[in-house]
N, C-alpha and C positions, 0 to 999 in steps of 0.2 A: 504493500500499500504506500510505503514511504516513497519508493522509487517512482511510482506513478505520480504522486503528489509533486515530486521535484521536477518531473517532465512537464507538469502543467502549469508551472510558475510563469508569470508574465503574460497577462491576458491581453488579447487584441480583438478586433472585429474583421472578419473576413468580407469579402465582396458579397454583397446581397444579391439575391436571385435576380438575374436580368434575362429575361426570355430571348432577347436578341443576341446574347453573348453565348459563345460555346464554353461551357464550364469544365474545369479540370475533373471535378467529381460531381455527379448528380444522381438523383434516384428517389426511392421511396422506401422508408423503413416503417415497419409495423411493431406494435407492442411497446412504443416509447411514450410514456405519459407526459414527458416534458415537451415544451414547444421550442426547445433550444438544443442544439448539439454543441459538444466541445470537440474541437478537432486539434490534435497535436501533430505536428509535421516537422520533419527536419531532413536536410540533404543526407543521403546515405554516405557514410564514411567520414563526414566532416560537417562542420557548421552547428549552430545552436538550434535547439528545439524551440518551436513557437507554438504558442496556444492561441487559437482563435474561436470565436463563437459564431455559430450559423443558425439563423431562424429556420423553423420547420412550419409548414402549413398543410395540415391533413396529411402528415407523414412525408411530404415531399420537401426536397432540399436540393441546393446547388451552391457550389463554392469554387473559387480558384485559390491556389496556394502560392501564386506569384512567379517566381523565377522558374525557368524550364530546365530543371536538373532532376535526376533520379531521386525520388523521395520516398521516405517511409512515412505512412499516414496512419494515424489511430483515430477512431471516431467513438465518442462516448456520449451517453445521454447526460445532459447537465442536471445535477441534483436540484430539487426544489429547496429554497430557504438555505439553511446551513448544513444541509444533509451531505453525507460522505459521498465522495465520487466512487461509483461502481467500478469494480475491477473488470467487469465485462466490457470488452472493446472490440470493435471491428477493425482489424489491421489489414493493410494492403500496401503493395509497392506500386507507386504511380510513375509511369514512364513518361518522360518529357515528351509533350506535343501528342500524347495519346491519351485522350480523355477516357474515364472509366465510368460506367453506370453501376449502381448498386441497388439491389432489391432484396426484400426478405426482412430479417430481423438481425440484431447484433449478434445472436448466437448461431443463426442459420441463414446464410445470405449467398446470393449469386452476383457475380461480377460480369460485365459485358462492355462492348464497345471496341474491342480489339482481340486479335487472336491470342495474344499473351494472357489476357485476363480469363478468356475461355479455357485456356490450358490450365490455369490456376484453379479453375473450378474442377477440371478433371482430376487433378492431384487431391483436392479437398474431398471429392466424392469418394475416392478410393480409401482415404483415411477415415471417413466418417463412421463406418461401422465399429472400428476399433475405439474411436473417441467416445461413441455413445456407451460402449460397454465399460470403458474406464470411468465414464461419469456415473454410470449405475453403481459400479464398485465403490466409488467415492462416497456416494449418497448412503449406501449400505453401511460402510465403515464409520461415517459421521453419525449415523443414528445409533450405532452400537456404542460409540463414545458417549453420546448423550445418555444412553441407558446404562452407563457404568460398566460395560463389558470390559473384562481385563485386556491389557494392551496386547498380550500374546495372541489372544483369540482374534483381535482386530487385524494384527499382522498377518495371520493365517488367512483370514477372510480376503485380505487384499493381495495375497500372493499371486493369484492368477493374473494380476495386472502386468507381471513381467512378460507373459506370453503376448499380450496385446502391444505392449511397448516394443517388444522385439519385432513383432509383425509390422508395426508402423515403420521401423527402421528399414526393413526389407522392402517394403512398399516404396518408400522414398528412394532407395537406391536403384530399384527396378525402374522407377519413373525417370531418374536422371539417365540411365543407360538408354532407355528408349526415346528420350527427348534431348540427347547430348548435343545436338546441333541447333537447339532452340533456346531462346532466352529463358524460358521457364525452368531449364535445368539449374540455373544459378538460384532462382527462387527456391526450388526444392532443396538445393545444398544448403541454403541458409536456414532451413526449417527443422530445428530440434534433432539434428543428427548428432550421434556420439562423435567424440574426437576420432576415434578409430575409423568410423564410417566416413568422416569428412576427409581423412587422409586417403582413404581408397578411392574416393569420388572426385577429388580435386582435378586429376589428370583426365578423368573420363569427359568432362566438360569440353566441347570443341574449342579450339583456340580463337576462332572469330567470335564466339559467344563471350569468351573470358575478356576479350579486348573491346567488345562493343558497347552498347548502351548500358549493359549490366556490369561493366568493369568495376565501378566503385563498390558494388555489393560483393563481387568475387573477391576483390582485394581485402575487403573487410573480413570475410570468412577465412581466407587464407592467412591473413595476418593474426587472427584469433587462433588458428590452428598452430602456426609457427610459435606463437607465444606460449601456448599450452605445452607444446614439445620442449621449449626452452625451460618452462617452469618444472616440468617433470624431471628433466635433466639436473636442474639446480637442486631439486629436492633430495637427489642422491648425494649432493655435495654439502648442502647446508644442514648440517646435523651437529648436535651437541658433541663437542670434542674435536671438531674440524675447524680449520682456519676460516675466518669471516672473509668473504669477497671484498676486495677494496672497491671504492667508487668516488667519483667527484660530482657534486651537485652545487648548485647556486644557493647561497644563503639569502637572508632578508635584505642584505645590503647589496646583493648582486655579485658578491665575491665567491670565488670557488672554494668550496669545502672539500677536503679529501679525508676519508675515514682514517687512513693510516697516520694522519697527523696527530691523532689522539693516542697513539701507542705509548704505553707507560701508565695509562689510566683505565680503570673500569669504564665501560661504555654501555649505555642503553639505547638501542635503536627502537624507536617507536613509530610504527607505520600506522597512519591515522589519515583522516579526512574530515573536513568541516561537515560533510553530509552524513557522517557516520554517527548515529545517536549514541551508541555505546562509547565511542571514543571521547565524544563531549561530555557524556555522563561521567566518565573516569577522570576528567581534568582535575577536580578537586583533590582526588587521592594522589595523582601524579604530582601535583604541586606540593603536597605534604611530604612525599617521598623525596622529591627534589631538595626541599629545604632541609630535610634531615640528613641527606647523604651527599650533597653537592661538593663537599670538600674531598670526597673520595671517588666520585663517579661523574661522568659527563652524560647528560641526556641529549639525544639527537632526535628531534622530531622530523619524520620524513613524510611530507604531505603527499598524498596520492589522489589522482582523479579530480582535482580541483582546478579552477581557474586561479591565475595569480592573485586576482582580486579578492576572491573568497578565502584563499589561504591567508593573505595578509590580514584580512578583516577578522578572521577567526582567532589568529594568534594574538591580536591586539585586544579584541573583545573579551577573551577569556584570560588575558594577562598571563601568558605562558612563558616564564622567564628563561627557558633553556634555549639551546641552539636550535635553529629550524632551518630546514632545507626543503626544496621542492623537487619531487620526482617528475622530471620532464625530459623528453628526449631520449636518446639511446646511449647506453642500455638502459632498459626499464629496470630500476633497481628493486621494485617489488617483484619482478620475474627473476632477477638475480638471486633473491633471497626466498624464492618459492612461496611468496605470501599468497594465501588463499582467503583469509579472513581478516577483518578489521575490528578492533585494533590488533596488531601482532607486536609483541614486545620481545626483543632479542638482547640478552645480556652477554657482553664480551669481556674477556680477560684483559689485563694490561698488555698481554702478548698478542692480542688479536684473535683469540680462540673463542669459539661459540660455547658458552657455558650453559645457557638456558633459553628456551624458545617457549613463549606463552601466547596462545591464540585466545583473543577475547579478553574483556575486562574481567580478570580473575584475580581474587585475593591472593592466589598462589604467587603471583609475580612479587607482590609487596612483602609477603613473608619470606620469600627467597632472597629478596634484596637485603632485608634486615639481617637475615642469618649470614649472608655473604659478607656483609660489611660491618658486622657487630664489633670486630676487634679494633 
């Protein structure tokens, strides 16, 4: 829910329905009580997400998203009053200069207007039986949880989901093989495939498709795959007892900070972000620990997935007095350290050896630090 909320920050107003104009997205949606849609859209691979509102009349709507680039579009029903935004969204890839029509509901819809969108329907139709069975299993398990059924029994009831999930993986791969020379192959490649399956399918997609209009999406998928492979390799190296990888990042003053410059001191690497609720929740305890141990240890906050503006604002707003650097560019230090969750705190010896890795805002980190530095 938090991620959806962050995506929808910064509201604006889309072009109203103009019958004479050819709209990027138009159609009719049923089952929406609101008379307004929320539309989140962003260029694939780069650029900021933008939130716009679109009026509906008798279920009909139409809007433009502005610039002609490949875009990811999500459509939500605007909640009434101060109600929470629904997690249910209609998602689609909008090809530049190729308008799409939408009909149905947010949960069950058809796309039209171009062969690409019709092919998306074909893939969704193949996946739908498995999706319905998974939804049914989830409903049963949710009811079991409400009824106080033991968790072991709930896990057993949900066990058949593995079969449907595996079937969906196979369907997507078969679809990519049979549509390898079509743009929709990249769409299928980007849809919930395991890392292993992505690795198998990357080279299946025909070269003209990889470098055509879908190139930004293909690059995004490939970069994600490459990063995961790097992270897995790093996980074999970043273990307690092993040397900590060196790195250089910019600090708040724009100067280069190199980790090895702190040799001779204990060091705490704190991977965090202003968007991470648990990271921010843990700041008071971090400040207490820093005040208690700063004579013996250096704290290094490594901000991840933030804009520079948000990073600087968070450091100032929460008055975090230790050294801060921003993870930007290459190498990606979060990948170098195989970070998968935030916050992640890594304690290093004065010799640069990894002593302790703690994922999450865990009291274990503070008790370990107290014990390590008690003398």
